[in-house]
Structure formats: structure tokens, C-alpha cells
C-alpha positions as semicolon CSV with decimal commas, in nm:
position;residue;x (nm);y (nm);z (nm)
1;M;7,773;3,996;-5,302
2;L;7,444;3,838;-5,413
3;D;7,187;4,029;-5,614
4;F;6,916;4,183;-5,399
5;T;6,612;4,409;-5,396
6;Y;6,594;4,638;-5,094
7;Y;6,258;4,783;-4,994
8;A;6,201;4,978;-4,671
9;P;5,899;5,205;-4,725
10;T;5,821;5,288;-4,362
11;K;5,840;5,662;-4,291
12;V;6,018;5,717;-3,960
13;H;5,947;6,012;-3,730
14;F;6,232;6,002;-3,478
15;G;6,282;6,223;-3,175
16;K;6,150;6,377;-2,858
17;G;5,776;6,441;-2,842
18;K;5,706;6,297;-3,188
19;E;5,412;6,097;-3,051
20;Q;5,228;6,426;-3,001
21;Q;5,211;6,457;-3,381
22;V;5,033;6,126;-3,439
23;G;4,696;6,286;-3,516
24;E;4,852;6,517;-3,773
25;I;5,044;6,227;-3,927
26;V;4,738;6,001;-3,952
27;A;4,526;6,281;-4,098
28;S;4,790;6,357;-4,361
29;Y;4,712;6,022;-4,523
30;G;4,340;6,098;-4,532
31;F;4,235;5,840;-4,272
32;H;3,931;5,911;-4,055
33;T;3,888;5,593;-3,848
34;V;4,172;5,401;-3,680
35;M;4,193;5,102;-3,449
36;L;4,420;5,166;-3,153
37;Q;4,591;4,848;-3,034
38;Y;4,801;4,837;-2,717
39;G;4,898;4,606;-2,434
40;K;4,752;4,637;-2,090
41;E;4,787;4,933;-1,855
42;S;5,141;5,063;-1,909
43;I;5,055;5,326;-2,173
44;K;4,775;5,456;-1,952
45;K;4,994;5,474;-1,643
46;S;5,268;5,656;-1,834
47;G;5,028;5,912;-1,982
48;L;5,104;5,805;-2,339
49;Y;4,747;5,689;-2,394
50;D;4,609;6,034;-2,308
51;T;4,866;6,202;-2,532
52;V;4,778;5,981;-2,827
53;M;4,404;6,013;-2,780
54;A;4,425;6,392;-2,748
55;S;4,632;6,420;-3,065
56;L;4,397;6,196;-3,263
57;S;4,091;6,381;-3,132
58;A;4,236;6,719;-3,224
59;A;4,287;6,592;-3,579
60;G;3,927;6,469;-3,600
61;I;4,026;6,101;-3,605
62;R;3,771;5,848;-3,480
63;V;3,927;5,580;-3,259
64;V;3,818;5,218;-3,216
65;E;4,004;5,073;-2,917
66;M;4,139;4,720;-2,886
67;G;4,364;4,695;-2,584
68;G;4,493;4,384;-2,412
69;V;4,757;4,248;-2,650
70;E;4,965;3,987;-2,465
71;P;5,333;3,902;-2,506
72;N;5,368;3,646;-2,787
73;P;5,047;3,781;-2,948
74;K;4,759;3,535;-2,980
75;I;4,545;3,446;-3,280
76;T;4,228;3,461;-3,069
77;F;4,286;3,833;-3,007
78;V;4,361;3,896;-3,375
79;R;4,042;3,725;-3,487
80;E;3,835;3,937;-3,249
81;A;4,015;4,257;-3,347
82;A;3,971;4,188;-3,719
83;E;3,598;4,138;-3,685
84;L;3,567;4,464;-3,494
85;A;3,780;4,644;-3,755
86;K;3,553;4,523;-4,034
87;K;3,240;4,618;-3,844
88;E;3,365;4,970;-3,761
89;G;3,512;5,051;-4,102
90;V;3,866;5,090;-3,968
91;E;4,112;5,231;-4,222
92;L;4,439;5,208;-4,026
93;I;4,563;4,993;-3,738
94;L;4,767;5,207;-3,496
95;A;4,999;4,999;-3,278
96;V;5,116;5,167;-2,957
97;G;5,365;4,935;-2,793
98;G;5,644;4,694;-2,873
99;G;5,687;4,395;-3,100
100;S;5,389;4,199;-2,970
101;V;5,147;4,488;-3,025
102;I;5,294;4,564;-3,368
103;D;5,277;4,201;-3,481
104;S;4,921;4,172;-3,351
105;S;4,833;4,484;-3,547
106;K;4,994;4,347;-3,864
107;Y;4,792;4,027;-3,844
108;T;4,476;4,223;-3,767
109;A;4,545;4,433;-4,076
110;L;4,573;4,114;-4,283
111;A;4,269;3,946;-4,133
112;A;4,052;4,256;-4,174
113;A;4,139;4,291;-4,543
114;N;4,101;3,928;-4,650
115;D;3,834;3,662;-4,622
116;G;3,889;3,339;-4,431
117;D;4,107;3,268;-4,130
118;V;4,440;3,445;-4,089
119;W;4,613;3,121;-3,981
120;D;4,576;2,996;-4,338
121;F;4,830;3,257;-4,445
122;I;5,082;3,131;-4,191
123;T;5,040;2,769;-4,299
124;R;5,067;2,878;-4,665
125;K;4,721;2,747;-4,752
126;R;4,636;3,090;-4,893
127;T;4,825;3,405;-4,989
128;P;4,703;3,743;-4,865
129;E;4,595;3,979;-5,138
130;S;4,604;4,300;-4,936
131;A;4,625;4,446;-4,586
132;L;4,511;4,754;-4,402
133;P;4,795;5,001;-4,338
134;V;4,963;4,992;-3,998
135;G;5,113;5,282;-3,804
136;V;5,339;5,246;-3,502
137;I;5,427;5,438;-3,188
138;L;5,716;5,235;-3,047
139;T;5,756;5,192;-2,671
140;I;6,031;4,929;-2,651
141;A;6,342;4,873;-2,862
142;A;6,362;4,504;-2,941
143;A;6,172;4,326;-3,215
144;G;6,234;4,569;-3,501
145;S;5,881;4,504;-3,623
146;E;5,832;4,879;-3,665
147;M;6,014;4,862;-4,000
148;S;6,019;4,494;-4,088
149;G;5,815;4,287;-4,328
150;S;5,776;4,006;-4,075
151;A;5,534;3,927;-3,795
152;V;5,495;3,637;-3,552
153;L;5,173;3,496;-3,409
154;S;5,098;3,228;-3,148
155;N;4,824;2,968;-3,171
156;L;4,794;2,818;-2,822
157;E;4,547;2,554;-2,935
158;L;4,818;2,409;-3,160
159;S;5,116;2,505;-2,938
160;M;5,259;2,687;-3,239
161;K;5,438;3,017;-3,285
162;R;5,486;3,093;-3,652
163;G;5,597;3,386;-3,864
164;L;5,485;3,538;-4,191
165;N;5,698;3,761;-4,414
166;G;5,594;3,998;-4,689
167;D;5,593;4,361;-4,793
168;F;5,226;4,383;-4,692
169;N;5,355;4,363;-4,333
170;R;5,569;4,676;-4,350
171;P;5,422;4,963;-4,144
172;L;5,324;5,282;-4,323
173;F;5,491;5,498;-4,060
174;A;5,671;5,459;-3,727
175;I;5,703;5,715;-3,449
176;L;6,021;5,661;-3,246
177;N;6,077;5,867;-2,932
178;P;6,356;5,714;-2,719
179;E;6,211;5,883;-2,408
180;L;5,915;5,644;-2,425
181;T;6,152;5,358;-2,338
182;Y;6,289;5,509;-2,016
183;T;6,049;5,308;-1,799
184;V;6,114;4,972;-1,966
185;S;6,231;4,730;-1,695
186;P;6,596;4,617;-1,686
187;Y;6,490;4,263;-1,776
188;Q;6,284;4,369;-2,078
189;T;6,558;4,612;-2,182
190;A;6,803;4,322;-2,174
191;C;6,565;4,101;-2,374
192;G;6,546;4,379;-2,631
193;I;6,924;4,408;-2,653
194;V;6,954;4,035;-2,722
195;D;6,676;4,043;-2,983
196;I;6,838;4,333;-3,169
197;M;7,174;4,158;-3,168
198;A;7,018;3,830;-3,277
199;H;6,840;3,991;-3,573
200;T;7,175;4,130;-3,682
201;M;7,377;3,815;-3,618
202;E;7,126;3,589;-3,794
203;R;7,196;3,779;-4,115
204;Y;7,569;3,794;-4,046
205;F;7,611;3,418;-4,001
206;T;7,489;3,285;-4,334
207;D;7,666;3,061;-4,581
208;C;7,750;3,289;-4,874
209;E;8,031;3,484;-5,033
210;P;8,193;3,777;-4,842
211;T;8,001;4,104;-4,833
212;P;8,247;4,354;-4,681
213;L;8,016;4,658;-4,669
214;T;7,716;4,470;-4,531
215;D;7,948;4,303;-4,279
216;R;8,070;4,639;-4,154
217;L;7,715;4,770;-4,122
218;A;7,620;4,470;-3,909
219;E;7,936;4,488;-3,700
220;S;7,889;4,858;-3,626
221;I;7,531;4,796;-3,513
222;L;7,646;4,515;-3,284
223;V;7,929;4,718;-3,130
224;S;7,699;5,017;-3,077
225;V;7,429;4,803;-2,916
226;I;7,678;4,630;-2,686
227;E;7,812;4,964;-2,567
228;A;7,469;5,123;-2,526
229;G;7,345;4,816;-2,345
230;K;7,617;4,849;-2,083
231;V;7,515;5,210;-2,024
232;L;7,146;5,128;-1,990
233;M;7,203;4,867;-1,724
234;D;7,335;5,145;-1,498
235;T;7,160;5,453;-1,641
236;P;6,818;5,360;-1,784
237;D;6,729;5,720;-1,870
238;D;7,039;5,792;-2,077
239;Y;6,884;5,946;-2,390
240;E;7,170;5,875;-2,630
241;A;7,191;5,509;-2,526
242;R;6,813;5,472;-2,560
243;A;6,825;5,647;-2,898
244;T;7,101;5,414;-3,017
245;M;6,902;5,111;-2,906
246;M;6,579;5,230;-3,064
247;W;6,734;5,306;-3,403
248;A;6,936;4,985;-3,393
249;S;6,613;4,794;-3,333
250;S;6,477;4,927;-3,662
251;L;6,799;4,882;-3,862
252;S;6,856;4,529;-3,735
253;H;6,534;4,395;-3,886
254;N;6,450;4,613;-4,187
255;D;6,674;4,388;-4,405
256;L;6,959;4,640;-4,436
257;T;7,209;4,403;-4,273
258;G;7,102;4,122;-4,503
259;C;7,163;4,299;-4,835
260;G;7,370;4,083;-5,067
261;R;7,348;3,785;-4,834
262;E;7,123;3,485;-4,785
263;N;6,892;3,502;-4,486
264;A;6,771;3,204;-4,286
265;L;6,735;3,300;-3,915
266;P;6,785;2,945;-3,779
267;V;6,815;3,045;-3,412
268;H;6,484;3,231;-3,433
269;Q;6,328;2,908;-3,561
270;L;6,455;2,726;-3,253
271;E;6,331;2,999;-3,021
272;H;5,986;3,019;-3,178
273;A;5,939;2,653;-3,087
274;L;6,052;2,729;-2,731
275;S;5,829;3,029;-2,656
276;G;5,548;2,881;-2,864
277;E;5,535;2,584;-2,628
278;F;5,617;2,780;-2,312
279;D;5,433;3,109;-2,339
280;H;5,596;3,259;-2,027
281;I;5,939;3,270;-2,193
282;A;6,037;3,608;-2,337
283;H;6,167;3,585;-2,693
284;G;6,494;3,769;-2,615
285;A;6,561;3,552;-2,312
286;G;6,521;3,238;-2,520
287;L;6,758;3,374;-2,782
288;A;7,017;3,451;-2,512
289;V;7,035;3,081;-2,430
290;L;7,005;2,941;-2,781
291;F;7,239;3,167;-2,979
292;P;7,562;3,070;-2,800
293;A;7,452;2,704;-2,807
294;W;7,392;2,720;-3,182
295;G;7,724;2,900;-3,234
296;R;7,920;2,632;-3,047
297;Y;7,746;2,363;-3,253
298;V;7,817;2,508;-3,598
299;L;8,136;2,715;-3,561
300;E;8,363;2,448;-3,713
301;K;8,173;2,484;-4,041
302;N;8,288;2,845;-4,085
303;L;8,571;2,923;-3,850
304;P;8,690;3,232;-4,042
305;R;8,346;3,389;-4,012
306;F;8,319;3,334;-3,638
307;A;8,678;3,448;-3,592
308;Q;8,605;3,771;-3,780
309;F;8,301;3,824;-3,558
310;A;8,512;3,768;-3,248
311;R;8,784;4,010;-3,352
312;R;8,572;4,291;-3,495
313;V;8,280;4,282;-3,252
314;W;8,431;4,157;-2,927
315;G;8,791;4,274;-2,965
316;V;8,942;3,925;-2,946
317;S;9,312;3,937;-3,037
318;E;9,377;3,562;-3,069
319;E;9,544;3,485;-3,405
320;D;9,430;3,124;-3,431
321;D;9,085;3,120;-3,595
322;R;8,948;2,832;-3,391
323;L;9,052;2,983;-3,060
324;A;8,929;3,326;-3,167
325;A;8,593;3,186;-3,280
326;Q;8,545;3,003;-2,952
327;A;8,642;3,311;-2,753
328;G;8,394;3,525;-2,945
329;I;8,105;3,292;-2,869
330;E;8,199;3,282;-2,501
331;K;8,222;3,662;-2,485
332;M;7,875;3,681;-2,636
333;A;7,740;3,440;-2,374
334;E;7,915;3,633;-2,096
335;Y;7,767;3,959;-2,219
336;F;7,416;3,815;-2,220
337;A;7,474;3,687;-1,867
338;S;7,596;4,033;-1,757
339;L;7,258;4,169;-1,869
340;G;7,083;3,928;-1,636
341;M;6,975;3,690;-1,909
342;P;6,933;3,317;-1,839
343;Q;7,213;3,090;-1,951
344;R;7,047;2,748;-1,966
345;L;6,707;2,621;-2,074
346;S;6,669;2,473;-1,727
347;D;6,673;2,832;-1,593
348;F;6,322;2,864;-1,741
349;D;6,198;2,582;-1,515
350;I;6,089;2,364;-1,804
351;P;6,114;1,983;-1,788
352;K;6,394;1,813;-1,977
353;N;6,149;1,567;-2,130
354;S;5,996;1,862;-2,318
355;L;6,300;1,890;-2,547
356;A;6,166;1,621;-2,780
357;K;5,841;1,816;-2,816
358;L;6,037;2,135;-2,890
359;T;6,226;1,950;-3,163
360;E;5,902;1,823;-3,310
361;L;5,756;2,175;-3,313
362;C;6,067;2,323;-3,474
363;T;6,071;2,063;-3,752
364;F;5,693;2,082;-3,804
365;G;5,656;1,720;-3,703
366;N;5,983;1,616;-3,871
367;T;5,862;1,742;-4,209
368;R;6,130;2,009;-4,259
369;T;6,489;2,098;-4,181
370;V;6,615;2,441;-4,078
371;K;6,876;2,599;-4,301
372;S;7,206;2,674;-4,127
373;Y;7,578;2,609;-4,166
374;V;7,487;2,256;-4,063
375;E;7,156;2,110;-4,177
376;L;6,936;2,128;-3,870
377;N;6,717;1,821;-3,873
378;Q;6,536;1,645;-3,592
379;K;6,858;1,492;-3,459
380;T;7,076;1,803;-3,471
381;I;6,807;2,033;-3,331
382;Q;6,754;1,801;-3,037
383;E;7,130;1,799;-2,977
384;I;7,137;2,179;-2,965
385;F;6,848;2,190;-2,719
386;E;7,014;1,927;-2,501
387;S;7,352;2,103;-2,511
388;C;7,210;2,412;-2,340
389;Y;6,965;2,250;-2,099
């Protein structure tokens, strides 16, 4: 096991009706003015908006609204939100939504607390010195951004989707009520399942010494998510399955399953290029195509690892490691397909001649390689994209 420092400061309020306490929670930190960020109309249709506003009002909290966050959050929105936050003296960004809203709020918090353009932080031209605190009311189990130190932002002018990691990105608190996810569509639920699994598997498949305890933590999350996912496809309002998925979302990306291991997230790098270029592609759907393709490409480099995954997570009984590893990857692909996820890049209706552009985006114009079991350079990345087209 490698040395590590584990830091997960987000205070979690988990359970039924916890969103009704948001005003009390915000006030307990001494904040008086918050920016409320959300997507489009779903939280208003569900009644969540009214609940949140009533709770904040009762606690004497002034609210500055900034609705309209899009999937794959955009830098143009963040820039506008940050200027408004500065103008209105906002002290906390309150994200009510899923990963896109939370990531948008994190970048707004950075942009509002630092001079210059927030994109400079992503391109490593500057390092942020501070950030406004962020609070979360989670409405979809998927990205894990509610406890993570990472955030992703899209710049459509540059056709780029990039991430930024740091403790300044970790939310101050997160309110998790599984009931708020009952109305999430089957497709978005499935995308969330894949994203949660991918966050866990990215940390599981890294080239380092064995970490038995961390392995078991990751495997138990994967098995629990697989089982809960099957339930939710038939019974979307099953509280225990929704609760499992929501908590797994947080645990999969708060670095717990990476303790003592190296972390690279190569498949996420591939997918960020995909949904950065084609904004209509949901992150989880892209991962559902790319993860099995990546696994088939690299499995020979660590057969014992993939065989262990197959046996412990998917119940494969094959004794030969190569056959077990191959079976595990195919069971993963079959499970994603059973959720209604696409299986090929061509399912997204994107042209095959775009694969070269995706490779260029992933390698930052052939200026970097992506760490993996096999060095992913321009040639190997293109081969992975082509293998699943």
C-alpha cells in the first residue's frame, strides 16, 4: 500500500426530508447571502425549489438566483454567475442538482474569489488562492461531485472539456435525500450507475502494489451498485436501492477507493474528449462505451487484476486468468447494455472521421500521453476509439 493523505471534509446530511433543513444548515455557518444555482425547470416542477426557498427565507437567508445550468456545464455561464456573485456579495454557492450544477457552482466559487479568468486555472496558467464555500442539495446519484475535490467544465469555443482537482473544490456540506432521485429518468439513472462504477473502477485498475482493504471497499461498492441498479430499472421508487446509489455516488469519488493506490482515470480522459466535442453525449453513456473498449485493449498488461475483478465483482468462476479477465469485461459490457446504455460510438450518431479529432483533443494536440497500464499516446488512443466505433 502506498503512503497517502485522505481528506474528506464535506459534512453529509443524509435522509428523508433533509432538504427542508437547508436554511438552518446555511445559517449555522453564519452566511447571510447565497447564490442558488440549478438547472432548468425540474426542481420547480417537483416542488423542491419552493421547499428550498421557504427554508432559506425562514432562516433569514438572502438568495441570489442563477438558474439554467446545462449538462456539461459551460464556462460562459460560470463567468456570468461569478460576476453576479461578486456584485451581490454572495458568501456561499448553493448547488441544487446533479454533477453539472455542482461543478458549475464549484467553478463559480473559484471565479468569484479570484481575479482573472477561471479557464486559466484549468490550463494551469495560474493557481487559485481561494474559493467561496459550496453547499449541495443532490438530486441525481452519478458524478460524486458532492464530496469530491474535482470539477469539470466545458469551453465550447475551444471544443474542450477539462477538469480541475483540489481541496478548494470540496463542498462544505451536502444534503442527500434519496427520495429526490425518484423522478430521475431511466436513462439518466443508468448513466449515473455507469458513472459511479467508472469512478470506482478507475481507481481499482491502476498499476501499483496490491491493496487488499481498498480493493474490498471498491468491490463492495461495485457489487452493491450493480444489484441496486437492477432493482431501479424495474422499481424506480425503491428507497433502499436509491439510497444505496446515492451513497455509492459519494463514496466512489471522495477518494476513499483510491487510498494507498495511484490514481489516473484514463477512461475519463477519453470520455471528456468525446463529450467535449459532442455536447449532446451524456458522460455516463460515453463511459459505458469506452470502459469495456479500454479494458479489452489493456487487459493483457495485468491479467491477474482483471481476473480478480471478474471473479469478485461479476461472479466469474473460470480458473484461467485470461479467460476470466475476458469474461469479466464482457459481463460489464452486457450489464451496461441491460441498462439501456449505448454499446458503440456509432450509436451516438457521430461521424467516424471525427475520431482523429477526438484523439487530438484527448492528447492536447499530441502534447501529452494518458497514464494507464499501456501508455496511451495518439496512436493507442485512436485505436481504442476505432475499436468501439
